[in-house]
VOPA-744195 format. One record per residue (C-alpha): residue number from 1; x negated, y negated, z negated. Coordinates in Angstrom, 3 decimals. Layout:
<pts>
<pt NUM,<X,Y,Z>>
...
</pts>
This chain:
<pts>
<pt 1,<-88.938,-121.499,-89.346>>
<pt 2,<-90.208,-124.560,-87.487>>
<pt 3,<-93.894,-125.383,-87.810>>
<pt 4,<-94.936,-128.562,-89.622>>
<pt 5,<-98.228,-128.883,-87.747>>
<pt 6,<-96.949,-131.631,-85.427>>
<pt 7,<-96.349,-133.995,-88.342>>
<pt 8,<-100.054,-134.962,-88.245>>
<pt 9,<-101.054,-133.679,-84.814>>
<pt 10,<-104.567,-133.366,-83.515>>
<pt 11,<-105.023,-135.647,-80.541>>
<pt 12,<-107.015,-135.224,-77.355>>
<pt 13,<-107.740,-137.579,-74.446>>
<pt 14,<-106.880,-135.932,-71.128>>
<pt 15,<-106.898,-136.896,-67.474>>
<pt 16,<-103.473,-136.854,-65.878>>
<pt 17,<-101.044,-138.990,-63.891>>
<pt 18,<-98.297,-141.346,-65.012>>
<pt 19,<-95.912,-143.720,-63.253>>
<pt 20,<-97.889,-146.793,-62.253>>
<pt 21,<-97.626,-149.668,-64.720>>
<pt 22,<-96.162,-152.155,-64.888>>
<pt 23,<-93.045,-150.106,-64.195>>
<pt 24,<-90.528,-151.555,-61.727>>
<pt 25,<-88.669,-154.475,-63.267>>
<pt 26,<-84.907,-154.258,-63.653>>
<pt 27,<-84.591,-156.654,-60.719>>
<pt 28,<-86.630,-154.321,-58.517>>
<pt 29,<-84.971,-151.062,-59.533>>
<pt 30,<-82.342,-149.384,-57.388>>
<pt 31,<-78.937,-148.348,-58.659>>
<pt 32,<-78.400,-144.592,-58.617>>
<pt 33,<-75.031,-143.144,-57.673>>
<pt 34,<-73.921,-139.596,-58.431>>
<pt 35,<-70.572,-137.879,-57.997>>
<pt 36,<-69.105,-139.545,-61.089>>
<pt 37,<-71.710,-142.006,-62.338>>
<pt 38,<-73.430,-145.269,-61.541>>
<pt 39,<-76.865,-145.428,-63.179>>
<pt 40,<-78.227,-148.973,-63.154>>
<pt 41,<-80.626,-151.262,-65.023>>
<pt 42,<-79.338,-152.743,-68.259>>
<pt 43,<-78.577,-156.461,-68.552>>
<pt 44,<-77.476,-158.879,-71.269>>
<pt 45,<-73.814,-158.532,-70.242>>
<pt 46,<-73.972,-154.978,-71.597>>
<pt 47,<-74.048,-156.101,-75.238>>
<pt 48,<-70.373,-155.510,-76.053>>
<pt 49,<-70.012,-152.021,-74.516>>
<pt 50,<-73.387,-151.086,-75.997>>
<pt 51,<-72.146,-152.221,-79.410>>
<pt 52,<-69.111,-149.945,-79.029>>
<pt 53,<-71.468,-147.046,-78.281>>
<pt 54,<-73.852,-147.918,-81.107>>
<pt 55,<-71.063,-147.976,-83.698>>
<pt 56,<-69.778,-144.468,-82.975>>
<pt 57,<-70.990,-142.343,-85.888>>
<pt 58,<-70.848,-138.989,-84.035>>
<pt 59,<-73.163,-140.483,-81.392>>
<pt 60,<-75.581,-142.329,-83.636>>
<pt 61,<-76.095,-139.508,-86.120>>
<pt 62,<-78.333,-137.878,-83.500>>
<pt 63,<-80.590,-140.921,-83.110>>
<pt 64,<-83.878,-141.352,-84.960>>
<pt 65,<-82.315,-143.633,-87.593>>
<pt 66,<-79.252,-141.414,-87.888>>
<pt 67,<-76.765,-144.244,-88.440>>
<pt 68,<-74.607,-146.753,-86.580>>
<pt 69,<-75.856,-150.249,-85.867>>
<pt 70,<-75.075,-152.581,-88.756>>
<pt 71,<-73.964,-155.474,-86.541>>
<pt 72,<-74.284,-156.984,-83.067>>
<pt 73,<-77.639,-158.476,-83.991>>
<pt 74,<-79.043,-154.976,-84.349>>
<pt 75,<-77.463,-153.911,-81.056>>
<pt 76,<-78.884,-157.031,-79.400>>
<pt 77,<-82.359,-156.037,-80.568>>
<pt 78,<-81.768,-152.577,-79.106>>
<pt 79,<-80.704,-154.077,-75.768>>
<pt 80,<-83.655,-156.478,-75.704>>
<pt 81,<-86.067,-153.528,-75.686>>
<pt 82,<-84.867,-152.627,-72.183>>
<pt 83,<-84.305,-156.011,-70.547>>
<pt 84,<-86.796,-158.670,-69.344>>
<pt 85,<-89.579,-159.053,-70.323>>
<pt 86,<-89.591,-155.528,-71.750>>
<pt 87,<-88.132,-153.854,-68.660>>
<pt 88,<-91.569,-153.083,-67.213>>
<pt 89,<-92.703,-151.065,-70.244>>
<pt 90,<-89.554,-148.919,-70.503>>
<pt 91,<-87.246,-147.331,-67.936>>
<pt 92,<-83.860,-147.112,-69.632>>
<pt 93,<-80.540,-147.287,-67.795>>
<pt 94,<-76.885,-148.114,-68.226>>
<pt 95,<-74.758,-145.022,-67.597>>
<pt 96,<-71.461,-146.150,-66.068>>
<pt 97,<-68.385,-144.433,-64.692>>
<pt 98,<-68.395,-144.645,-60.922>>
<pt 99,<-64.618,-145.054,-60.771>>
<pt 100,<-64.380,-148.064,-63.097>>
<pt 101,<-67.930,-149.327,-63.599>>
<pt 102,<-67.458,-149.118,-67.373>>
<pt 103,<-70.630,-148.536,-69.393>>
<pt 104,<-70.253,-145.278,-71.330>>
<pt 105,<-73.854,-144.659,-72.347>>
<pt 106,<-77.526,-145.393,-71.970>>
<pt 107,<-80.440,-143.158,-71.137>>
<pt 108,<-83.889,-142.890,-69.662>>
<pt 109,<-87.427,-143.441,-70.871>>
<pt 110,<-87.117,-145.495,-74.054>>
<pt 111,<-90.784,-144.984,-75.016>>
<pt 112,<-93.512,-145.040,-72.371>>
<pt 113,<-95.886,-143.833,-75.094>>
<pt 114,<-93.827,-141.382,-77.099>>
<pt 115,<-94.440,-139.534,-80.342>>
<pt 116,<-96.694,-137.011,-78.591>>
<pt 117,<-98.389,-139.522,-76.292>>
<pt 118,<-96.338,-138.742,-73.186>>
<pt 119,<-93.379,-140.830,-71.986>>
<pt 120,<-90.234,-139.881,-73.900>>
<pt 121,<-86.715,-139.556,-72.500>>
<pt 122,<-83.409,-139.750,-74.333>>
<pt 123,<-79.755,-140.498,-73.717>>
<pt 124,<-76.469,-141.044,-75.513>>
<pt 125,<-72.868,-141.116,-74.304>>
<pt 126,<-69.695,-142.337,-75.973>>
<pt 127,<-67.999,-139.484,-77.793>>
<pt 128,<-64.855,-139.537,-75.657>>
<pt 129,<-66.969,-138.603,-72.629>>
<pt 130,<-68.644,-135.569,-74.169>>
<pt 131,<-67.999,-132.095,-72.795>>
<pt 132,<-67.433,-133.207,-69.189>>
<pt 133,<-70.872,-132.487,-67.762>>
<pt 134,<-71.716,-136.188,-67.487>>
<pt 135,<-74.885,-135.947,-69.565>>
<pt 136,<-76.163,-133.151,-67.330>>
<pt 137,<-75.279,-135.220,-64.262>>
<pt 138,<-77.211,-138.170,-65.674>>
<pt 139,<-80.316,-136.216,-66.691>>
<pt 140,<-80.631,-134.549,-63.292>>
<pt 141,<-80.306,-137.867,-61.451>>
<pt 142,<-82.699,-139.655,-63.785>>
<pt 143,<-85.368,-136.967,-63.474>>
<pt 144,<-85.257,-137.247,-59.682>>
<pt 145,<-85.684,-141.029,-59.919>>
<pt 146,<-88.498,-140.745,-62.482>>
<pt 147,<-90.328,-138.179,-60.377>>
<pt 148,<-90.133,-140.476,-57.335>>
<pt 149,<-91.947,-143.405,-58.992>>
<pt 150,<-95.461,-144.189,-57.686>>
<pt 151,<-98.217,-142.533,-59.723>>
<pt 152,<-101.677,-143.513,-60.929>>
<pt 153,<-104.450,-141.408,-62.410>>
<pt 154,<-104.966,-142.223,-66.093>>
<pt 155,<-106.708,-141.117,-69.255>>
<pt 156,<-104.110,-140.495,-71.939>>
<pt 157,<-104.272,-139.669,-75.644>>
<pt 158,<-101.784,-136.877,-76.336>>
<pt 159,<-101.127,-134.401,-79.116>>
<pt 160,<-102.764,-131.021,-78.607>>
<pt 161,<-99.384,-129.386,-79.157>>
<pt 162,<-98.003,-131.326,-76.198>>
<pt 163,<-101.036,-130.773,-73.967>>
<pt 164,<-101.714,-127.115,-74.743>>
<pt 165,<-103.728,-125.385,-77.453>>
<pt 166,<-106.686,-124.651,-75.170>>
<pt 167,<-106.954,-128.146,-73.667>>
<pt 168,<-110.279,-129.884,-74.319>>
<pt 169,<-111.303,-133.541,-74.314>>
<pt 170,<-111.439,-134.822,-70.730>>
<pt 171,<-109.556,-131.885,-69.192>>
<pt 172,<-107.234,-132.534,-66.260>>
<pt 173,<-103.675,-131.625,-67.246>>
<pt 174,<-100.333,-131.732,-65.518>>
<pt 175,<-98.194,-134.790,-66.212>>
<pt 176,<-95.126,-134.296,-68.335>>
<pt 177,<-92.092,-136.127,-69.689>>
<pt 178,<-90.952,-135.232,-73.209>>
<pt 179,<-87.490,-135.158,-74.792>>
<pt 180,<-86.942,-134.564,-78.513>>
<pt 181,<-83.744,-133.363,-80.178>>
<pt 182,<-82.715,-132.564,-83.718>>
<pt 183,<-82.970,-128.867,-84.396>>
<pt 184,<-79.232,-128.762,-85.119>>
<pt 185,<-78.236,-130.553,-81.892>>
<pt 186,<-77.482,-127.400,-79.908>>
<pt 187,<-75.356,-129.219,-77.315>>
<pt 188,<-78.173,-131.549,-76.275>>
<pt 189,<-80.623,-128.657,-76.195>>
<pt 190,<-78.260,-126.771,-73.881>>
<pt 191,<-78.154,-129.770,-71.527>>
<pt 192,<-81.945,-130.017,-71.394>>
<pt 193,<-82.214,-126.265,-70.793>>
<pt 194,<-79.671,-126.519,-67.985>>
<pt 195,<-81.662,-129.347,-66.371>>
<pt 196,<-84.819,-127.261,-66.319>>
<pt 197,<-86.760,-128.780,-69.213>>
<pt 198,<-89.002,-126.347,-71.048>>
<pt 199,<-88.707,-125.962,-74.798>>
<pt 200,<-92.287,-126.038,-76.097>>
<pt 201,<-92.417,-127.064,-79.745>>
<pt 202,<-90.456,-126.876,-82.986>>
<pt 203,<-91.672,-128.915,-85.931>>
<pt 204,<-90.669,-130.769,-89.075>>
<pt 205,<-90.914,-134.508,-89.800>>
<pt 206,<-89.701,-136.954,-92.418>>
<pt 207,<-86.060,-137.859,-91.797>>
<pt 208,<-85.866,-141.595,-91.014>>
<pt 209,<-82.221,-141.563,-92.075>>
<pt 210,<-83.197,-140.164,-95.487>>
<pt 211,<-86.889,-140.541,-96.429>>
<pt 212,<-86.450,-138.000,-99.228>>
<pt 213,<-85.584,-135.286,-96.702>>
<pt 214,<-87.187,-133.495,-93.776>>
<pt 215,<-85.685,-132.840,-90.345>>
<pt 216,<-86.287,-130.022,-87.884>>
<pt 217,<-87.042,-131.248,-84.354>>
<pt 218,<-87.256,-129.455,-81.013>>
<pt 219,<-89.390,-130.872,-78.187>>
<pt 220,<-88.784,-130.212,-74.487>>
<pt 221,<-90.960,-131.105,-71.499>>
<pt 222,<-90.389,-131.790,-67.821>>
<pt 223,<-93.158,-131.597,-65.229>>
<pt 224,<-92.640,-134.354,-62.614>>
<pt 225,<-94.758,-132.526,-60.045>>
<pt 226,<-92.344,-129.606,-59.984>>
<pt 227,<-88.890,-129.315,-58.484>>
<pt 228,<-86.087,-130.175,-60.908>>
<pt 229,<-82.976,-128.024,-61.249>>
</pts>
């Protein structure tokens, strides 16, 4: 049974590193190319394909809100979080097919200060592109790009569960990037496992899609100073 201790976590201020802020603006970021994907900064022209993605119920049921976007206004607000002037406080990307350039998903760091204090990564792909290894291809490429960003030494408030039970105030700890999945999302967990992320915490929180219910969550972590798979 998952532990509920992370619902109200103890916090500790540690010394670590993080990508230097402000993060590179969309205009200054490079486009990444993999065997089958183009991974590029988002722009306002992405509204329509993003709306298609955000209205696919099988995709959106795994998001924090657990539902499709109500209308384009809601999708526009989602897009605005990752375009200027907000592009230097997040690092999210358009995931496009290399062959056609069509946007089929988004992914990256959508919260520089995540639920456990560390930057938080996520992704979602249109349902018709599931099961082809594209999510794995994206995560591996994104982790390499994230790891290559310039770093600065910082003091950071993080949950003890995410830092380590024995970590004390002011300790130096290794930087990490966190990804959180629903406990029932076995496919996403398999992708994160395959990409070398370490499963480190299971816990229960209120379900944003249904405030009367709870949801099991599984947290993974990536260490930027180590070699990715």
